[in-house]
Every structure is written in structure tokens, then in C-alpha cells.
N, CA, C and O atoms as a DFTB+ gen file, in Angstrom:
744 C
 N C O
     1  1     127.711      90.702     110.252
     2  2     127.507      89.166     110.852
     3  2     127.716      88.577     110.052
     4  3     127.514      88.969     108.903
     5  1     128.179      87.463     110.321
     6  2     128.582      86.600     109.829
     7  2     126.974      85.179     109.154
     8  3     125.952      85.203     109.840
     9  1     127.004      84.263     108.033
    10  2     125.832      83.528     108.203
    11  2     125.455      82.858     109.684
    12  3     124.649      83.315     110.494
    13  1     126.062      81.946     109.783
    14  2     126.344      80.898     111.088
    15  2     125.847      82.264     112.323
    16  3     124.948      81.946     113.101
    17  1     126.375      83.550     112.439
    18  2     125.273      84.101     113.615
    19  2     124.013      84.302     112.993
    20  3     122.970      84.254     113.646
    21  1     124.043      84.548     111.644
    22  2     122.418      84.926     111.645
    23  2     121.978      83.846     111.712
    24  3     120.778      83.976     111.950
    25  1     122.311      82.522     111.622
    26  2     121.160      81.498     111.746
    27  2     121.423      80.985     113.340
    28  3     120.421      80.460     113.826
    29  1     122.134      81.022     113.882
    30  2     122.081      80.819     115.635
    31  2     120.484      81.796     115.996
    32  3     119.363      81.375     116.281
    33  1     120.906      82.956     115.859
    34  2     120.055      84.322     115.785
    35  2     118.910      83.270     115.675
    36  3     118.308      82.889     116.679
    37  1     118.650      82.847     114.513
    38  2     116.948      82.125     114.343
    39  2     117.042      81.067     114.487
    40  3     116.169      80.498     113.832
    41  1     118.062      79.949     115.367
    42  2     117.129      79.615     116.284
    43  2     117.354      79.643     117.780
    44  3     117.165      78.722     118.574
    45  1     117.721      80.668     117.982
    46  2     117.363      81.184     119.438
    47  2     116.297      81.889     119.682
    48  3     115.760      81.757     120.782
    49  1     115.738      82.818     118.687
    50  2     114.988      84.207     119.413
    51  2     114.000      84.040     118.091
    52  3     113.241      84.989     117.892
    53  1     113.932      82.813     117.077
    54  2     112.421      82.515     116.922
    55  2     111.910      81.408     117.056
    56  3     110.867      81.147     117.656
    57  1     113.119      80.184     116.115
    58  2     112.586      78.413     116.332
    59  2     112.291      77.593     117.353
    60  3     111.829      76.452     117.324
    61  1     112.805      78.734     118.868
    62  2     112.768      77.878     120.165
    63  2     112.268      78.505     120.441
    64  3     111.310      77.928     120.955
    65  1     112.124      79.599     120.529
    66  2     110.714      79.757     121.073
    67  2     109.260      79.976     120.234
    68  3     108.193      80.428     120.648
    69  1     109.556      79.586     119.177
    70  2     107.809      79.240     118.312
    71  2     107.672      77.665     119.086
    72  3     106.525      77.436     119.468
    73  1     108.752      76.487     119.381
    74  2     108.194      75.511     119.656
    75  2     107.765      75.769     121.164
    76  3     107.354      74.679     121.563
    77  1     107.687      76.521     121.990
    78  2     107.344      76.451     123.071
    79  2     106.079      77.222     122.974
    80  3     105.164      77.182     123.796
    81  1     106.118      77.894     121.942
    82  2     104.677      78.821     121.928
    83  2     103.824      77.824     121.311
    84  3     102.752      77.698     121.902
    85  1     103.996      77.007     120.202
    86  2     103.151      75.996     119.365
    87  2     102.887      74.540     120.463
    88  3     102.117      73.596     120.290
    89  1     103.690      74.763     121.418
    90  2     103.319      73.531     122.525
    91  2     102.196      74.263     123.641
    92  3     101.128      73.795     124.038
    93  1     102.760      75.409     123.942
    94  2     101.139      75.545     124.618
    95  2     100.062      75.675     124.419
    96  3      99.280      75.398     125.329
    97  1      99.494      76.211     122.987
    98  2      98.647      75.969     121.952
    99  2      98.017      74.912     121.926
   100  3      96.795      74.898     122.072
   101  1      99.136      73.215     121.624
   102  2      98.335      71.826     121.849
   103  2      98.139      71.970     123.470
   104  3      97.258      71.336     124.050
   105  1      98.875      72.698     124.031
   106  2      97.952      71.538     125.556
   107  2      96.886      72.819     125.955
   108  3      96.310      72.514     126.999
   109  1      96.448      74.152     125.451
   110  2      95.104      74.821     125.166
   111  2      94.269      73.425     124.508
   112  3      93.382      72.791     125.078
   113  1      94.775      73.197     123.302
   114  2      93.372      72.610     122.741
   115  2      92.969      70.976     123.351
   116  3      91.943      70.376     123.031
   117  1      94.035      70.442     124.290
   118  2      94.174      68.960     125.236
   119  2      92.889      69.441     126.602
   120  3      92.069      68.728     127.181
   121  1      93.186      70.918     126.742
   122  2      92.280      70.920     128.110
   123  2      90.621      70.999     127.545
   124  3      89.537      70.517     127.871
   125  1      91.208      71.994     126.414
   126  2      89.210      72.082     126.010
   127  2      89.004      70.491     125.009
   128  3      88.183      70.832     124.158
   129  1      89.175      69.767     124.880
   130  2      88.975      68.388     124.636
   131  2      88.670      67.767     125.986
   132  3      88.086      66.687     126.076
   133  1      88.973      68.293     126.768
   134  2      89.046      67.499     128.396
   135  2      89.832      66.253     127.765
   136  3      89.121      65.350     127.324
   137  1      91.028      66.127     127.687
   138  2      91.790      64.705     127.645
   139  2      92.359      64.489     129.061
   140  3      93.585      64.417     129.133
   141  1      91.792      64.399     129.961
   142  2      91.441      64.017     131.502
   143  2      90.071      62.876     131.421
   144  3      90.036      61.925     132.202
   145  1      89.210      63.052     130.610
   146  2      88.353      62.187     130.219
   147  2      88.029      61.417     129.156
   148  3      87.171      60.538     129.068
   149  1      88.905      61.888     128.246
   150  2      88.955      60.793     127.227
   151  2      89.818      60.151     126.619
   152  3      89.468      59.047     126.203
   153  1      91.186      60.590     126.362
   154  2      92.495      59.698     125.725
   155  2      92.960      59.767     127.502
   156  3      93.347      58.642     127.818
   157  1      93.032      60.839     128.825
   158  2      93.367      60.351     129.610
   159  2      94.865      60.175     129.980
   160  3      95.635      61.083     129.665
   161  1      95.341      59.070     130.630
   162  2      96.791      59.077     131.299
   163  2      97.874      58.667     129.991
   164  3      98.759      59.470     129.696
   165  1      97.751      57.524     129.333
   166  2      98.659      57.088     128.126
   167  2      98.603      58.336     127.289
   168  3      99.503      58.395     126.451
   169  1      98.128      58.909     127.302
   170  2      98.246      60.549     125.671
   171  2      99.097      61.417     126.679
   172  3     100.249      61.694     126.346
   173  1      98.701      61.780     127.660
   174  2      99.223      62.900     128.917
   175  2     100.748      62.357     128.726
   176  3     101.632      62.994     128.153
   177  1     100.881      61.203     129.245
   178  2     102.321      60.704     129.197
   179  2     103.608      60.882     127.617
   180  3     104.805      61.148     127.511
   181  1     102.232      60.479     126.443
   182  2     103.411      60.330     125.447
   183  2     103.814      61.539     125.120
   184  3     104.891      61.652     124.535
   185  1     102.738      63.117     125.546
   186  2     103.316      64.355     125.297
   187  2     104.246      64.579     126.371
   188  3     104.673      65.719     126.186
   189  1     104.814      64.061     127.457
   190  2     105.685      64.748     128.703
   191  2     107.010      63.359     127.667
   192  3     108.213      63.556     127.489
   193  1     106.628      62.767     127.445
   194  2     107.681      61.844     126.714
   195  2     108.595      62.315     125.216
   196  3     109.773      62.205     124.878
   197  1     107.143      62.980     124.463
   198  2     107.817      64.277     123.502
   199  2     108.602      65.571     123.680
   200  3     109.515      66.137     123.079
   201  1     107.766      65.824     124.893
   202  2     108.933      66.997     125.937
   203  2     110.428      67.054     126.039
   204  3     111.327      67.884     125.901
   205  1     110.269      65.700     126.366
   206  2     111.702      65.703     126.960
   207  2     112.112      64.927     125.642
   208  3     113.304      64.671     125.811
   209  1     111.791      64.517     124.640
   210  2     112.500      63.768     123.614
   211  2     113.430      64.990     122.934
   212  3     114.599      64.888     122.563
   213  1     112.581      66.154     122.881
   214  2     113.121      67.299     121.891
   215  2     113.961      68.415     122.928
   216  3     114.947      69.074     122.599
   217  1     113.364      68.424     124.094
   218  2     114.244      69.132     125.172
   219  2     115.283      68.885     125.431
   220  3     115.998      69.871     125.611
   221  1     115.998      67.403     125.606
   222  2     117.253      67.109     125.744
   223  2     118.297      67.560     124.737
   224  3     119.273      68.228     125.079
   225  1     118.032      67.118     123.287
   226  2     118.848      67.711     121.916
   227  2     119.514      69.379     122.590
   228  3     120.576      69.913     122.909
   229  1     118.126      69.640     122.515
   230  2     117.965      71.554     122.907
   231  2     118.912      71.915     123.869
   232  3     119.982      72.480     123.647
   233  1     118.480      71.573     124.912
   234  2     119.758      71.605     126.349
   235  2     121.032      71.292     125.867
   236  3     121.796      72.257     125.853
   237  1     121.479      70.262     125.479
   238  2     122.490      70.055     124.980
   239  2     123.370      70.459     123.609
   240  3     124.549      70.164     123.414
   241  1     122.613      71.105     122.837
   242  2     123.040      72.031     121.590
   243  2     123.438      73.216     122.214
   244  3     124.320      73.884     121.676
   245  1     122.801      73.679     123.529
   246  2     123.023      75.199     124.206
   247  2     123.931      75.192     124.994
   248  3     124.669      76.142     125.255
   249  1     123.962      73.974     125.506
   250  2     124.837      74.295     126.621
   251  2     126.753      73.382     126.174
   252  3     127.800      73.747     126.708
   253  1     126.645      72.209     125.096
   254  2     128.244      71.835     124.822
   255  2     127.981      72.104     123.187
   256  3     126.963      72.450     122.589
   257  1     130.079      71.625     122.467
   258  2     130.032      71.559     121.346
   259  2     129.723      71.018     120.789
   260  3     130.217      69.895     120.887
   261  1     128.519      71.221     119.540
   262  2     128.538      69.843     118.829
   263  2     129.219      69.258     118.068
   264  3     129.929      69.931     117.321
   265  1     129.258      67.375     117.954
   266  2     130.616      66.816     117.598
   267  2     129.043      66.001     117.154
   268  3     127.829      66.190     117.091
   269  1     130.338      64.781     116.873
   270  2     128.904      63.508     116.426
   271  2     128.588      63.313     117.093
   272  3     127.397      63.136     116.840
   273  1     128.819      63.082     118.460
   274  2     127.934      62.321     119.693
   275  2     127.185      63.134     119.784
   276  3     126.166      62.457     119.918
   277  1     126.687      64.724     119.839
   278  2     125.606      65.667     119.844
   279  2     124.937      65.360     118.747
   280  3     123.753      65.163     119.021
   281  1     125.239      65.201     117.331
   282  2     124.041      65.120     116.377
   283  2     123.898      63.261     116.499
   284  3     122.908      62.970     115.827
   285  1     124.323      62.383     116.910
   286  2     123.624      60.996     117.238
   287  2     122.632      61.730     118.159
   288  3     121.491      61.919     117.738
   289  1     122.993      62.170     119.421
   290  2     122.176      62.139     119.962
   291  2     120.621      63.023     119.387
   292  3     119.513      62.573     119.681
   293  1     120.756      64.010     118.742
   294  2     120.075      64.435     117.428
   295  2     119.052      63.613     116.837
   296  3     117.827      63.510     116.771
   297  1     120.051      63.109     116.463
   298  2     119.506      62.199     115.647
   299  2     118.318      61.145     115.745
   300  3     117.228      60.970     115.201
   301  1     119.170      60.479     116.813
   302  2     117.878      59.755     117.880
   303  2     116.567      60.373     118.160
   304  3     115.449      59.914     117.928
   305  1     116.896      61.476     118.691
   306  2     115.713      62.064     119.324
   307  2     114.739      62.464     118.451
   308  3     113.586      62.381     118.876
   309  1     114.878      62.811     117.513
   310  2     114.066      63.228     116.100
   311  2     113.062      62.051     115.663
   312  3     111.838      62.181     115.649
   313  1     113.854      60.722     115.259
   314  2     113.578      59.321     115.172
   315  2     112.457      59.319     116.539
   316  3     111.249      59.528     116.433
   317  1     113.095      59.066     117.648
   318  2     111.945      58.939     117.965
   319  2     110.937      59.728     118.963
   320  3     110.213      59.126     119.756
   321  1     110.963      60.854     118.864
   322  2     109.913      61.385     118.850
   323  2     109.092      61.817     117.212
   324  3     108.422      62.848     117.137
   325  1     109.231      61.073     116.243
   326  2     108.598      61.184     115.182
   327  2     107.612      60.043     115.631
   328  3     106.387      60.157     115.607
   329  1     108.534      58.552     116.180
   330  2     107.908      57.993     116.171
   331  2     106.602      58.387     117.299
   332  3     105.454      58.481     116.866
   333  1     106.873      58.576     118.602
   334  2     106.025      58.928     119.600
   335  2     104.556      59.609     119.041
   336  3     103.429      59.119     119.107
   337  1     104.983      60.900     118.476
   338  2     103.740      61.349     117.864
   339  2     103.198      60.963     116.975
   340  3     102.045      61.390     117.035
   341  1     103.413      60.084     115.713
   342  2     102.657      59.070     115.374
   343  2     101.981      58.383     116.504
   344  3     100.897      58.824     116.885
   345  1     102.332      57.698     116.883
   346  2     101.486      56.894     117.882
   347  2     100.763      57.686     118.769
   348  3      99.566      57.515     118.999
   349  1     101.489      58.586     119.296
   350  2     100.111      59.899     119.833
   351  2      98.811      60.108     119.321
   352  3      97.725      59.786     119.803
   353  1      99.112      60.759     118.159
   354  2      97.500      61.254     117.008
   355  2      96.880      59.662     116.863
   356  3      95.668      59.487     116.996
   357  1      97.632      58.727     116.632
   358  2      97.129      57.379     116.167
   359  2      96.060      57.059     117.761
   360  3      95.046      56.434     118.071
   361  1      96.488      57.428     118.027
   362  2      95.639      56.399     119.767
   363  2      94.779      57.641     120.270
   364  3      93.860      57.237     120.982
   365  1      94.788      59.264     120.100
   366  2      94.270      59.577     120.146
   367  2      92.501      60.621     119.372
   368  3      91.614      61.397     119.727
   369  1      92.986      59.868     118.213
   370  2      92.224      60.384     116.593
   371  2      90.517      59.253     117.577
   372  3      89.511      59.959     117.656
   373  1      90.424      58.502     117.882
   374  2      89.366      58.012     117.998
   375  2      88.724      58.059     119.399
   376  3      87.673      57.530     119.762
   377  1      89.498      58.732     120.029
   378  2      89.048      59.057     121.589
   379  2      88.693      60.375     122.336
   380  3      88.184      60.671     123.417
   381  1      89.301      61.164     121.034
   382  2      89.124      62.625     121.102
   383  2      88.689      63.758     120.181
   384  3      89.415      63.569     119.205
   385  1      88.129      64.553     119.978
   386  2      87.958      65.226     118.931
   387  2      89.646      65.974     118.430
   388  3      89.857      66.688     119.410
   389  1      90.688      66.139     117.624
   390  2      91.511      66.399     117.423
   391  2      91.146      68.280     116.547
   392  3      90.961      68.309     115.331
   393  1      91.117      69.231     117.140
   394  2      91.014      70.605     116.066
   395  2      91.587      70.770     115.285
   396  3      92.696      70.280     115.074
   397  1      90.826      71.719     114.444
   398  2      92.222      72.255     113.435
   399  2      92.979      72.620     113.901
   400  3      94.075      72.241     113.487
   401  1      92.958      73.633     115.114
   402  2      93.439      74.266     115.897
   403  2      95.360      73.562     116.693
   404  3      96.428      74.045     117.067
   405  1      94.718      72.241     116.551
   406  2      95.458      71.092     117.257
   407  2      96.540      70.760     116.422
   408  3      97.731      70.746     116.734
   409  1      95.841      70.393     114.927
   410  2      96.789      69.912     113.660
   411  2      97.180      71.083     113.486
   412  3      97.612      70.549     112.465
   413  1      97.500      72.232     113.430
   414  2      98.520      73.279     113.053
   415  2      99.229      73.090     114.385
   416  3     100.358      72.608     114.288
   417  1      99.009      73.234     115.007
   418  2     100.025      73.735     116.566
   419  2     101.042      71.953     116.429
   420  3     102.238      71.892     116.717
   421  1     100.307      70.837     115.997
   422  2     101.111      69.588     115.663
   423  2     102.028      70.073     114.348
   424  3     103.251      69.988     114.462
   425  1     101.686      70.374     113.606
   426  2     102.608      70.955     112.025
   427  2     103.603      71.855     112.640
   428  3     104.614      71.854     111.938
   429  1     103.699      72.472     113.466
   430  2     105.468      72.990     114.199
   431  2     106.105      71.801     115.542
   432  3     107.235      71.529     115.949
   433  1     105.461      71.585     115.709
   434  2     105.859      70.711     116.847
   435  2     106.614      69.186     115.581
   436  3     107.807      69.059     115.304
   437  1     105.815      68.555     115.226
   438  2     106.704      68.355     114.413
   439  2     107.707      68.279     113.037
   440  3     108.534      67.458     112.640
   441  1     107.171      69.620     112.509
   442  2     108.627      70.307     111.967
   443  2     109.340      71.516     112.152
   444  3     109.906      71.993     111.168
   445  1     109.423      72.187     113.420
   446  2     110.201      73.006     113.951
   447  2     111.966      72.397     114.663
   448  3     113.030      73.016     114.689
   449  1     111.610      70.869     115.193
   450  2     112.219      70.013     115.791
   451  2     113.307      69.396     114.117
   452  3     114.531      69.359     114.238
   453  1     112.708      69.020     112.858
   454  2     113.625      69.163     112.063
   455  2     114.064      70.101     111.493
   456  3     115.052      69.738     110.855
   457  1     113.806      71.443     111.334
   458  2     113.819      72.426     111.060
   459  2     115.575      73.134     112.352
   460  3     116.702      73.370     111.917
   461  1     115.322      73.205     113.164
   462  2     116.247      72.866     114.109
   463  2     117.799      72.290     113.417
   464  3     118.760      72.835     112.876
   465  1     117.441      70.978     113.757
   466  2     118.407      69.970     113.286
   467  2     118.868      70.658     112.138
   468  3     120.077      70.783     112.337
   469  1     118.509      71.322     110.737
   470  2     118.824      71.353     109.644
   471  2     119.649      72.600     110.094
   472  3     120.875      72.699     110.032
   473  1     119.176      73.102     110.344
   474  2     120.303      74.555     111.140
   475  2     121.533      74.485     111.706
   476  3     122.585      75.123     111.646
   477  1     121.068      73.437     112.332
   478  2     122.200      72.571     113.179
   479  2     123.069      72.254     112.020
   480  3     123.879      73.129     111.711
   481  1     123.048      71.168     111.325
   482  2     123.745      70.297     110.379
   483  2     124.629      71.545     109.769
   484  3     125.857      71.491     109.829
   485  1     123.756      73.001     109.005
   486  2     124.876      73.720     107.743
   487  2     125.256      74.688     109.308
   488  3     125.884      75.645     108.854
   489  1     125.193      74.846     110.556
   490  2     126.046      75.684     111.142
   491  2     127.275      74.751     111.333
   492  3     128.182      75.315     110.720
   493  1     127.608      73.955     111.712
   494  2     127.913      72.439     112.185
   495  2     128.394      71.165     110.729
   496  3     128.404      69.937     110.804
   497  1     128.711      71.979     109.623
   498  2     128.727      71.464     108.652
   499  2     129.841      70.512     108.234
   500  3     129.710      69.764     107.264
   501  1     131.122      70.561     109.112
   502  2     132.318      69.732     108.899
   503  2     131.648      68.203     109.603
   504  3     131.599      67.049     109.177
   505  1     131.169      68.887     110.924
   506  2     131.257      67.594     112.412
   507  2     130.237      66.590     111.154
   508  3     130.459      65.397     110.950
   509  1     128.997      67.498     110.345
   510  2     128.355      66.455     109.670
   511  2     128.954      65.699     108.574
   512  3     128.313      64.733     108.162
   513  1     130.120      65.988     108.013
   514  2     130.961      65.477     107.130
   515  2     131.721      64.421     107.852
   516  3     132.234      63.490     107.230
   517  1     131.798      64.520     108.981
   518  2     132.682      63.657     109.703
   519  2     131.787      62.337     110.216
   520  3     132.099      61.148     110.271
   521  1     130.480      63.068     110.586
   522  2     129.610      61.540     111.143
   523  2     129.644      61.379     109.656
   524  3     130.808      61.088     109.380
   525  1     128.911      61.430     108.552
   526  2     129.097      60.433     107.616
   527  2     130.392      59.314     106.899
   528  3     130.596      58.249     106.318
   529  1     130.938      60.409     107.423
   530  2     132.273      59.376     106.621
   531  2     133.349      58.927     108.280
   532  3     134.541      58.677     108.457
   533  1     132.131      59.018     109.203
   534  2     133.100      57.872     110.184
   535  2     134.622      58.189     110.883
   536  3     135.521      57.543     111.420
   537  1     134.309      59.674     110.509
   538  2     135.620      59.855     111.555
   539  2     135.225      60.516     113.145
   540  3     135.475      61.565     113.739
   541  1     134.679      59.610     113.357
   542  2     134.538      60.188     115.243
   543  2     135.242      60.428     115.938
   544  3     135.073      61.330     116.758
   545  1     136.521      59.552     115.849
   546  2     137.345      59.970     116.730
   547  2     137.715      61.179     117.614
   548  3     138.358      62.016     116.979
   549  1     137.477      61.520     118.967
   550  2     137.700      62.667     119.624
   551  2     136.152      63.401     119.596
   552  3     135.866      64.271     120.419
   553  1     135.712      63.190     119.116
   554  2     133.914      63.653     118.790
   555  2     132.406      62.451     119.855
   556  3     131.176      62.418     119.815
   557  1     133.392      61.752     120.583
   558  2     132.347      61.105     121.387
   559  2     132.114      61.340     122.587
   560  3     131.664      60.436     123.290
   561  1     132.380      62.702     123.149
   562  2     132.563      63.111     124.168
   563  2     131.817      64.529     124.579
   564  3     131.702      65.318     123.641
   565  1     131.495      64.792     125.367
   566  2     130.627      66.525     125.570
   567  2     131.512      66.803     126.270
   568  3     132.144      66.121     127.076
   569  1     131.626      68.343     125.835
   570  2     132.604      69.389     125.766
   571  2     131.888      70.485     125.577
   572  3     131.327      70.874     124.553
   573  1     131.956      71.076     126.897
   574  2     131.175      72.755     127.454
   575  2     131.128      73.653     125.960
   576  3     132.005      73.214     125.217
   577  1     130.840      74.070     125.724
   578  2     131.215      75.741     125.004
   579  2     132.047      76.336     125.598
   580  3     132.816      75.535     126.131
   581  1     132.216      77.001     125.726
   582  2     133.531      78.365     125.627
   583  2     132.492      79.965     125.939
   584  3     132.716      80.983     126.594
   585  1     131.385      79.525     125.134
   586  2     130.756      80.687     125.210
   587  2     129.000      80.538     125.430
   588  3     128.419      79.459     125.307
   589  1     128.378      81.706     125.740
   590  2     127.061      81.211     125.732
   591  2     126.482      81.732     124.869
   592  3     126.665      82.948     124.804
   593  1     125.672      81.198     123.973
   594  2     124.738      81.220     123.204
   595  2     123.669      81.920     123.441
   596  3     122.938      81.637     124.390
   597  1     123.407      82.978     122.582
   598  2     122.199      84.383     123.148
   599  2     123.020      85.074     123.949
   600  3     122.564      86.212     124.056
   601  1     124.122      84.931     124.636
   602  2     124.405      85.589     125.647
   603  2     124.329      84.907     127.253
   604  3     123.697      83.858     127.378
   605  1     124.970      85.514     128.438
   606  2     124.824      84.989     129.841
   607  2     123.082      84.577     129.853
   608  3     122.529      83.477     129.846
   609  1     122.712      85.509     129.866
   610  2     120.947      85.328     130.540
   611  2     119.807      84.580     129.464
   612  3     118.588      84.530     129.627
   613  1     120.676      83.975     128.222
   614  2     119.322      82.964     127.338
   615  2     118.925      81.829     128.151
   616  3     117.810      81.613     128.626
   617  1     119.791      81.259     128.232
   618  2     119.326      79.515     128.762
   619  2     118.901      80.470     130.329
   620  3     117.708      80.421     130.628
   621  1     119.218      80.752     130.654
   622  2     118.072      80.953     131.891
   623  2     116.854      81.426     131.742
   624  3     115.804      81.323     132.376
   625  1     117.208      81.989     130.737
   626  2     115.544      82.745     130.488
   627  2     115.142      81.971     129.735
   628  3     113.965      81.737     130.010
   629  1     115.613      81.190     128.559
   630  2     114.681      80.673     128.001
   631  2     114.055      78.728     128.480
   632  3     113.198      78.044     127.922
   633  1     115.047      78.365     129.834
   634  2     114.730      77.571     130.067
   635  2     113.050      78.086     131.222
   636  3     112.076      77.341     131.326
   637  1     113.142      79.178     131.766
   638  2     112.052      79.963     132.181
   639  2     110.573      79.711     131.520
   640  3     109.554      79.078     131.794
   641  1     111.005      80.483     130.602
   642  2     109.699      80.517     129.294
   643  2     109.368      78.516     128.665
   644  3     108.356      77.859     128.423
   645  1     110.296      78.344     128.649
   646  2     109.525      76.655     128.275
   647  2     108.911      75.818     129.850
   648  3     108.406      74.720     130.085
   649  1     109.175      76.664     130.437
   650  2     108.674      75.745     131.967
   651  2     107.600      76.833     132.275
   652  3     106.805      76.516     133.159
   653  1     107.445      77.974     131.743
   654  2     105.720      78.681     131.934
   655  2     104.866      77.925     130.681
   656  3     103.672      77.633     130.621
   657  1     105.762      77.763     129.884
   658  2     104.965      77.317     128.487
   659  2     104.680      76.143     127.976
   660  3     103.670      75.833     127.344
   661  1     105.654      75.444     128.277
   662  2     105.216      73.884     128.369
   663  2     105.296      72.905     129.630
   664  3     104.323      72.335     130.124
   665  1     106.688      72.800     130.090
   666  2     106.591      72.219     131.548
   667  2     105.602      71.977     132.406
   668  3     105.307      70.870     132.857
   669  1     104.813      73.530     132.761
   670  2     103.935      73.089     133.878
   671  2     102.510      73.562     133.760
   672  3     101.677      73.770     134.642
   673  1     102.418      73.714     132.069
   674  2     101.049      73.105     131.687
   675  2     101.029      71.507     131.769
   676  3     100.481      70.886     132.680
   677  1     101.606      71.014     130.846
   678  2     101.568      69.494     130.466
   679  2     101.748      68.415     131.674
   680  3     101.419      67.259     131.410
   681  1     102.393      68.787     133.376
   682  2     102.719      68.427     134.260
   683  2     101.430      68.717     134.821
   684  3     101.070      67.774     135.525
   685  1     100.537      69.717     134.785
   686  2      99.343      69.632     135.185
   687  2      98.497      69.005     134.491
   688  3      97.551      68.503     135.097
   689  1      98.598      68.818     132.745
   690  2      97.292      67.967     132.328
   691  2      97.768      66.265     132.966
   692  3      96.845      65.528     133.315
   693  1      99.052      65.818     133.059
   694  2      99.309      64.694     133.286
   695  2      98.692      64.728     135.044
   696  3      98.263      63.646     135.443
   697  1      98.660      65.615     135.791
   698  2      98.107      65.248     137.031
   699  2      96.741      64.991     136.857
   700  3      96.144      63.934     137.064
   701  1      96.186      66.354     136.347
   702  2      94.633      66.399     135.862
   703  2      94.040      64.850     135.055
   704  3      92.926      64.392     135.314
   705  1      95.105      64.124     133.965
   706  2      94.153      62.769     134.404
   707  2      94.677      61.352     135.217
   708  3      94.241      60.202     135.185
   709  1      95.864      62.003     135.992
   710  2      95.922      60.767     137.034
   711  2      94.904      61.082     137.799
   712  3      94.416      60.047     138.251
   713  1      94.262      62.173     138.217
   714  2      93.002      62.100     139.199
   715  2      92.144      61.494     138.674
   716  3      91.669      60.418     139.038
   717  1      91.819      62.235     137.616
   718  2      90.357      61.571     137.128
   719  2      90.768      59.940     137.057
   720  3      90.052      59.093     137.591
   721  1      91.747      59.669     136.487
   722  2      92.062      57.572     137.129
   723  2      92.211      57.082     138.009
   724  3      91.942      55.901     138.226
   725  1      92.741      57.954     138.851
   726  2      92.196      57.717     140.496
   727  2      91.005      57.613     141.045
   728  3      90.744      56.727     141.860
   729  1      89.805      58.877     140.495
   730  2      88.448      58.811     140.754
   731  2      88.360      57.839     139.966
   732  3      88.802      57.129     140.869
   733  1      88.192      57.042     139.041
   734  2      87.756      56.050     138.053
   735  2      87.651      54.420     139.015
   736  3      86.825      53.531     138.808
   737  1      88.492      54.419     139.815
   738  2      89.454      53.487     140.033
   739  2      88.398      52.899     142.045
   740  3      88.460      51.898     142.759
   741  1      87.668      54.138     142.113
   742  2      87.224      53.750     142.928
   743  2      85.663      53.537     143.375
   744  3      85.397      53.020     144.460
């Protein structure tokens, strides 16, 4: 097995699922601290934004050939995710208790996207060199992959896993926060 294949399997079968599990643990911590009556809708929206910020590059990398455009999107998403993550914790720390479990979940949620990106850069070293040397010609478009990373069933299975572990829980959190906010407005 080639090194690139090992790294791709590490991404697909360890780091991506671990990111979803950390997201679910984080959601459990929010629920335990009754986010809906403490930091509320504003923090819940930040969680949704952060999920989208990392979800987009993940789906792009699983669907399209990594080129300069994809790397630029990945870098932008990572930077924006870090900014929102800092804003999130700064906002929430004075409004609700952030437990040790939540801090650990945040550690994974903050570092896993960086690890994912570093491995993608190693696998696509020539593209990284093109990026930093401004050899961008012909690399600013989306080109569908001619294979399915992890096999034909991986992406649908991963998306289903993420829906159950993160999308539905964080939507439930947002709805819960909105209900409390609406009830307070009466």
C-alpha cells in the first residue's frame, strides 16, 4: 500500500469520523449546560456556522480533485473557522459553564481540521507548490474526481453519520434556543 493511500484512509476512517464524534460530545455539553437559557441563539448560530465552514471543504475534497482553488477554499475556511471558534468561546465563557469535557471536545474540533488540511497538503504536495509559486493557471475550477474516496458507499455513509452525529443535534439545539427566545419575547 502506498503512503498516500494510508494517509487517505487515515483521513477517511479516523479523522473525519472523530471530528463528528467530537461535535456530538460538544453538543451534549451544550445541552447539559442548557444553552437555550444561557448563551442562546447567538452561540447556537455560531456552532452552525462553524460546522458549515468545515463541512464545505470536506465535501469539496471528497468530491473534486484537489487543486489551487480547493486549497484556497480550505485555507479560507480554516481561518474563518478559527475566528468564529474564538468568538464563540469568548462569548459563551461568561454566560455558561464550559466543562472540561467541552474543552476537550473543542480541542479536537479545533485541531482536527488543521490535521486534515496538513494531510491533504502532503498528499497534494505539487498542488501546494503551485499555490505558493502562483502557478494557478488551469487550477481555478472544480474538476470531479474520477474515483470515489473510500469506495462508492463512503460519502453517502459519512454524510448520514454526520447528519445523525452533528447536523440534526445542532439543528435541534438551534430550534430549542429559538423557542426559548420566542417565549421570552411574549
